[in-house]
N, C-alpha and C positions, 0 to 999 in steps of 0.2 A: 430683668429684660422685658421689653415691651411685649404684652400679651399677643399682639398681632404677629410679632416676629415668631414667637413660640408656636402659635397656631399654624403659621406658614411652614415652619420647619416640620411640625407633626404631619401636616398634609403632604409635604414633600417626601417624608419617610414612607408614609402609607402608599403613596403613588409608586415609589421605587420598589417596595417589597411586594407589590401586587402586579406590576407590569411584567410581561414575559419576554420582552424583546432582548433585554440586556442582562445576562447572568451576573456580571460584576455589580451592577446597580441593585439587583434583587438581593444579592448576598451582602453587599456593603452600601446601604443607602447613604446618600449625600456624599460621603467620602469617596465613593466610587467615581463620582463625577470628576475628581481631580485627575484620574487616569486619562479620561478622554480629553480634558483640557490640556494636559501635558503632552498627550499624543498629537493634539492639533498644532501646538507650537514646537513639536519635536524637531522638525527639519531646521528651524532657525536656531534652536538651542544647540543642536548637534554640530553645527558649523563651527562652534567655538569651544564647547566644554564637554561634549560626550563622544560619540563614535560616528564613523562615517556610515554610509548606507550599506556597505558590503562587508563590514567588519564583524558583526555579531555572528555567533554560532549557536546551534547548528543551522538555523535559518536566519539569513540576514534581514535587515529591516526592509530592503527592497523586495525580497522574496515574500515576506509576510504581508507586505502591503499589496502585492499582486494577488495573493491568495484571498485575503480579506475582501478586496474590491471585486474579485471574480465571484466569490461566494454571495456577495450582496448585490450583484449585477450593477455595480457602480463602475465608474471610469477606471479601467486598469491600465491605461496608457501612461507613459512616462515622458517628460518633456526635456528638451535641451540636449538630447543626445546621451550616449552612454557615459557613465562615470567609471566604467571598468578600465583598467590600464591594460589594454589589449596586447600591446607589443612587449610588455614587461612581465606578463603572467605565463608561467610554464604550462605547456599543454593546453593552451586556450582553444576552446572548441569553436570551430567555424563551420557553418552549414552553407554549402555552395549551391546557390540558386541557379535556375535557368532563366536567362534574360528574356527569352521568348515564351516562357510558360504562360498558360491561360491565366487571366487575372482572377477569375472566380469560377470554381468548379463545385462549390458546396451548395449552391442553389438556396432555397428558402427553408431547408430542414432545420427547425428550431432545436432539435435534439443533437444536431451535428453527429449523426450516427456513424459509428466507426467500429464495425464488427471485427472479430478475430479472423485472420486469414486461414487458420486451420480449424478442423472439427475436432473437438476434444474427445478422445476415446475412439476415434475412427480407425486408427491403424490396427488396433487389437479387437475391433468389432464389438466394443462394449454395447450392450442393449440400450443403455441410457446416454449414449454419445450425443453431443450437441455442439453447435457453434456458438460460443459466447457472443452476445450481442454488443459488448463493449470491450475495447482493448484496455480501458482503464477500470480497475476494480479496487475495492477497499480491502486492505491487507489485514493480516491476523492481529486482532486486538481483543483480548478476552473480557468477558464480563467478570469483574473483579479487579482487573487492571484498570478498566474504564468503568464509569458509573452506569447504572441502569438507564438513565436518561440519555447518556451519550451513546450507548449501544443502540437504543431505540431510535435516536435521531439518525444515526448512520444507516440503520436498516431501512427506515422510511425514506431516507435520501437515496439509497441504492434502488429502491423500488421506483422512485420518481425518475431516476436517471437510466434505469434499465441495465444496471450493472450488478455484479456479485459482491456479497459481503463474506469475508472469511471470518469464522467465529473466533479464531484464536483457540488455544488449547483448553480453555476453561469450560468447555461443554456448550450445549445449546440451551440458552435461557429464553424465557418468555419474551424478553426484550428483543430477541433476534427474529421474532415471528410477527412482524408488523407489515408484511407485504414484500420484503426483499428476499431474493433467493440466496442460498447459502453454499459456501464451500466449508465443509465441516473439518476442522483441524483436529487430528488425534495426536496428542503428545504422549510423553512417557508416563504421565499419570493416568491416562485413559479416562479422563473425566467425562461422564455421561455414558460410558460403556465399560465400566469396571465392576469387578465382583467385590465381595467384602474384604478381600485381601489386597485390593488395588491392582489386580491383574486384568488383562483384557477379557471381556465377556462378549462372545460373538452374538449371542441372542439379543442382548441389550443393544448392541451395535445395530443389528438388523432392524429391531423395533424402532429405534430412534430415526433411522433413515426412512422408514416407511411412514412415520408420523409427521415428519418435518420436511420443509422444502429444500432438501439437500440435493444439489446438482453434481457435486464431486466431493471426494474425500482426499484430504492432504495429511500425510503422515509426517509429523514434525520430527526431524532428526536434530536440528539445532537452529538457532537464530543468530543474526549477525552481531548483536550487542553482547551476547554472553554464550558463545558456543561451548559445548562441553559441560555446561552447568545445569541444564534443564531450566525450568521456570521457577520464579520466586514470587509468591504473593504474601506480603507481610501480614501477620496476625491482625494488626489494626485495621486492615481493609477487608477482613472476612466477616461478612454478615451471615445471619441464619439462612437467608435465601441462597447465598453463594455456597455455603457449606452443604445445603441440601442438594443443589444442582451438581456440585462436584463430588459429593459423597465423602466429605472430609470433616474432621472434628473442629469445633470452635476453639479459639484461644491459642492456636499454634500456627506458626508460619506454614504456609502450604508450599512445599518445595518438591517440584517434579524431579524424579531421578534423572541423572545425566544420560542414562542409557535405557533403551527399551527392554522390557522383559519378554516380549512376544517373539523376539528374534535377536540374534547376535552377530550374524555374518550376512554378507550380501546375498548369498544363496537363500538363506532363511528369510531375509527381508522380501525377496521376490516371491517366495512361497506365500508370505503373509499378504502381499499385494494381490496376488491372484485369488487368495481366499476371500478377501474383501470384495473384489470385483465379481467373483462367482456368486457371492451371497446377495449382492445388491444390484448388479448390472451397471454400477456407476463407474465413471472414470476415477482412477486412483493415482495419486502422485505423491511426491516427497518434497519437503522443504529443508534446505540446509544452507549454512554458511560454508565458505570454501577455505580449507586449510591445506592439508596434504592432498596430493593428486591420487594417492593409492586407491582410495575408495571409489573415485570416479572411473579410473581405469578398470577396476574390478566390475563395477556396475555395467559399463559399456561392453566388456567382454561377455559377461553373463547374458546380457540382453541380446547380444549378437549370436550367441551359440545355443541358448536354451529355449528361445521362443517366448519366454516370460519377459515382462517389462512393465515399467511405469508409464502411465499415459501423459504425465506432465512432471516437470521439474521446476521448482521455485528456488531461485538462487537469491539469498539475502546477502547484502554487503555488510562489511564490518562497520560501516558508518550508520547502519540502521539503528533505530531507536528502541527503547524499552522503558517500562515503568521503573524498574530497579535492577541494577547490575553493579558488580564490583568495578571500580574505576579502571583497573588494569585490563579487565576483559573488554570493557567498552572502548578503551583507547588502543589496545595492542594485540587483540586476538581476532583472527579471521581477516581475510583479504578484503580490500575495498571492492565495491560492486564491479567496477569496470574490469579490474584485473581478474577477480575470481570468476565472474561470469564468462569472460573470454576464454579462460583456461578450460572450463568445463565444456563450453560449446565446441571448442577446438577438438577436444577428445572425442566427442560424439560425432563431429563432422568427419574426422579422420577415419572413424569406423563405419561411416556411411549411415549413421543412425539419426542424424539431426532432423531429418524430415519426418521421422516417426514419432517425435516427442513434441509436445507443446511446452515451450520455454516461457517461464514467468520471471520477470525481474522485480526485485524488491530492494529497498535500501536508498532512501532519499532521492527518489525518482519523480517527485511530485511537481517539478517545474517542467515546462515544455521542452527546453533544450536537453534536460537530463533524460526525460522519457523518450525523446526522439533518438538520442544516442543509443539508449537501451534497445529500441526497436531495430536500429541499424546494426547492432551487434548480434541480433538474432532472437531477441525477445519477441514472443507472439502476444503476450499480455504484460501489462504493467500494474503492479499493486502499489497503492499509496496508503500510508498510515498517518504519520505525523502531520502531513499537509491536510489530510481529511480531518484530523483533530483541530487544526487551525481553522478550518472552515466551520466547524461546530462552535468555535469560540475560544479555543486554547490561546493563551497569550505568551507561550514559551516561558512560563514562570519557573520551569524545571523543578517542580515540587511533586512530581508524579510518585516518587518513592516514599513520600512523607504522609500521604493521605490527606493533605491540606491544599489540594489544587483549588485556587480561588475561583475558577470558572465552573466548577462542578463536573469537569470532564474526566479527570483521573483521580477520583476520590469516592469513598463510600459514606462520607459525612453527610447526613440527611439534610442539614441546613444548606450546605454548599450545593448538593445535588439538585435541590429544589429550584435553584437559580437558573438551571438549564432547562428550557422548555423544548421537548423533542419535536413537537409539531411546528414550532417557530424555527428551529434550527435545521430541520430536515431539508427544506428547499435550498438552504445554503450549501449543503453537501451536494445536492443535485446540480446546482448552478456551477459549483467548482468543477465537478466531473465533466459537465457539458463544455465548460470553457476550456478545460485542458484538452478534451477531444477536438474542439474547434481549432485550437492552436496547432495541434498535430496535423489536422487536415490542411490548415493554411500553410504550414511548413512543407507538407507533401506537395501541395499544388504549386508552391513557389519553385519546387524542384521538378515540376512537370509530370507528377504521377498522381493517381487518384487515391492512393492508400500508402501508408508508411512501409508496408510489407513489400511494396514494389520498388522501393528505393535501392539503388546500388550503393556499394560501399564507397565509391569514388566521391560521393557527395559530402563526406565528412573529412575534415582536415584539422590538424592540431598545429598551432603556431608555437614557436619557441622564442625566448627573449633575444637570441642571437640572430633572428631573422630567418632561420630555417623553418621548415614545416614538413609534416609527414601526414600521409593519409591513413585511413583506418586500417587498411590491409597491412601497412608497414608497422604501425604501432602495436597492433595486437596479433601479428603473425598469422593473419587470415589468408585464405586463398580466394580468388575471384569467384563469386557466386555464393559463398558462405554468408550467413546472416539473413537469408531469404528462404521462404518456404518452397516447396516443390513447384514445378512449372504448372502442374494441374491445379494446385491451391491458388497460385498467383492468378491464373486465368479465371478461376471461379470468383475470387474476391474482386478482380478487376470488373467483371461483368456485373456483379452485385452492386458495386459502387457506382458504375455508370448508369444503372437503372435508377438508383436512388437520386442521382443528380440530374436525371432526365436527358442523358446523352445517348 
């Protein structure tokens, strides 16, 4: 081969492995370019031999394109009209705008500020109560499931966007401490606050809360992709650093128990909640997927009668993602977000408790229309996970369980992890979060209100293939007024938003 060609290829490889902008090229020099070339001509190829824009799962090509473009601050518009078959798709979501709504209410705010309408921890007077500054936050993804660089990029991005990062159940790692504020998730393994026998240690818990930027604590009961199983971190993804942070041995799968050892019944769980709140002053909540209604009825009754209670409830949908799960649990266990959340919210609303709790939605809510529906159903905050991974550089290779994620997002392979530069990717996370907030604001303003929390349920309609349609109240068996915070909270957030936009 011509020496000049060889020299050119060597220089090309050296450039690819030293640049920090593209993880694929850094990990796979030269050959990685083929991915970008094929992606460029993908629309033309797909018309004839591959799939359409809405066919791939769990995120379609259109959805991924919107997230990537938003994260990179590129053109995220689409041309030539929708390619969705609106009148043939069951339960097709329609947002009903106001024809005389103001055209622009968001002013020149580059952050597209969208705070929570409720104050987290206010109803129970927690000393560390606060109003989250962003309705969009990063959901629970542990260090271990994700790489150190991915966790750091997410934390730095959260700091830039002014949102919260949920640690996931793997404990608080140094990579969580790059400027972003945390919601510390406590799972059944009690990683970061466990004794030598793997049981909860209150003193270690208090010490961790005091030393780290923890704003709230989330007790994980289950997650949407594998409820009833606890967490699974394959032995191949466990590094000495992960083992030290979690307090686990090397060489064995890290399997969190399916149940908590600190409590067994709702009554005991609420005692545990109040113990943590008393020890730290922080808002304390729970996260769960939804199956049987019995637990939720028991929780609502106990909260209504005993004076104890959780400050927030995170509902995860069965369509939520995870690094590794048995196929049957991923496909068939736990209700989808829309159905599960509505059932839980309805229980609390019927008991008159819905205004006392901050509701958080999770489970494939990272697109504007999905987040908007979640807020209309009664969510006060939206957690995003896989869409935040896409913003960091995930290409939906679906290799999370194998330890061989090609972009360095969901792996502990040192060579692959080095391809993801946290400082380069952090602004993309922030851009995505800001853009999603911007879209929620634009949808709200199109409906004539300053904030999604002020939206009435009449603005959401679902079309059916037979030409019929139903509004949100009808589909989810809601009553008028449900899905919104108290009048006092609505007035407070309305005034705050009007000040921000100069009205």
